[in-house]
C-alpha positions in Angstrom: -46.3 39.7 -12.7 -43.7 37.1 -13.8 -40.2 38.2 -14.7 -39.3 38.1 -18.4 -36.6 35.7 -19.5 -34.1 38.5 -20.0 -34.3 39.3 -16.3 -34.3 35.7 -15.2 -31.1 34.7 -17.1 -28.6 36.8 -15.0 -30.2 35.5 -11.8 -29.9 31.9 -13.0 -26.3 32.4 -14.1 -25.4 34.0 -10.8 -27.0 31.0 -9.0 -25.0 28.6 -11.2 -21.7 30.4 -10.5 -22.4 30.3 -6.7 -23.2 26.6 -6.8 -20.1 25.8 -8.9 -17.9 27.9 -6.6 -19.2 26.1 -3.5 -18.8 22.7 -5.2 -15.2 23.6 -6.3 -14.3 24.6 -2.8 -15.8 21.4 -1.3 -13.9 19.3 -3.8 -10.7 21.1 -3.1 -11.1 20.5 0.6 -11.9 16.8 0.0 -8.9 16.4 -2.2 -6.6 18.0 0.4 -8.0 15.8 3.2 -7.6 12.8 0.9 -3.9 13.7 0.3 -3.3 14.0 4.0 -4.8 10.6 4.5 -2.6 9.1 1.8 0.5 10.7 3.5 -0.5 9.2 6.8 -1.0 5.8 5.2 2.5 6.0 3.5 4.1 6.9 6.8 2.3 4.1 8.6 3.3 1.6 6.0 7.0 2.7 6.3 6.8 2.3 10.0 5.3 -1.1 9.8 7.9 -2.1 7.2 10.7 -1.1 9.5 9.1 -2.9 12.5 8.7 -6.0 10.3 12.4 -5.8 9.3 13.4 -5.6 13.0 11.3 -8.7 13.7 12.9 -10.5 10.8 16.3 -9.6 12.1 15.5 -10.8 15.6 14.3 -14.1 14.1 17.6 -14.3 12.2 19.4 -13.8 15.5 17.4 -16.5 17.2 17.9 -19.1 14.4 21.6 -18.3 14.1 22.2 -18.8 17.8 20.2 -22.0 17.8 22.1 -23.4 14.8 25.4 -22.4 16.4 24.5 -24.0 19.7 23.5 -27.2 17.9 26.4 -27.5 15.4 29.1 -25.4 17.0 30.0 -24.0 13.6 30.9 -20.3 13.5 29.5 -20.0 10.0 26.0 -19.8 11.5 26.9 -16.6 13.4 27.3 -14.6 10.2 23.5 -13.7 10.1 23.8 -12.9 13.8 26.5 -10.4 13.3 24.7 -8.8 10.3 21.5 -8.5 12.3 23.3 -7.1 15.3 24.5 -4.2 13.1 21.2 -3.6 11.3 18.8 -3.5 14.2 20.3 -0.3 15.7 20.2 1.3 12.3 16.5 0.4 11.8 15.7 1.6 15.3 17.4 5.0 14.5 15.4 5.3 11.3 12.2 4.5 13.2 13.1 7.2 15.8 13.6 9.7 13.0 10.3 8.8 11.4 8.4 9.0 14.7 9.7 12.3 16.0 6.2 13.8 16.0 4.5 11.1 18.1 5.6 11.2 21.7 3.7 8.0 22.6 5.4 6.2 19.7 8.8 7.4 20.9 8.1 6.0 24.3 7.1 2.6 22.9 10.2 2.7 20.6 12.4 3.3 23.7 10.9 0.1 25.2 11.5 -1.8 21.9 15.1 -0.6 21.9 15.8 -1.8 25.4 14.2 -5.1 24.7 16.1 -5.7 21.5 19.4 -4.7 23.2 18.7 -7.2 26.0 17.8 -9.8 23.5 21.0 -9.3 21.5 23.1 -9.4 24.7 
């Protein structure tokens, strides 16, 4: 004997509520994981930006020293002095950004020693 419409309606509504609840929870989890991915991407972009600035500063040092050696003019050492001050600051900012990654801190230590040797 089939159920009358009056008996089917509460069952259908209950099923719809359950489906909507499950979908809402799944979408909430997806949104949370997407936000975590966006945060990781921003952190990675900031790290790459700092590394890029360190590279630019080391290239400034290289070109300044080359120009000074060729011309003998002290005016070419101004970018060298500026870069010499900014590189440790950028390395300190990178260290603060990478406190939660031990492997990254180890690589950063190597980068610090290399840049210090290069500046010397």
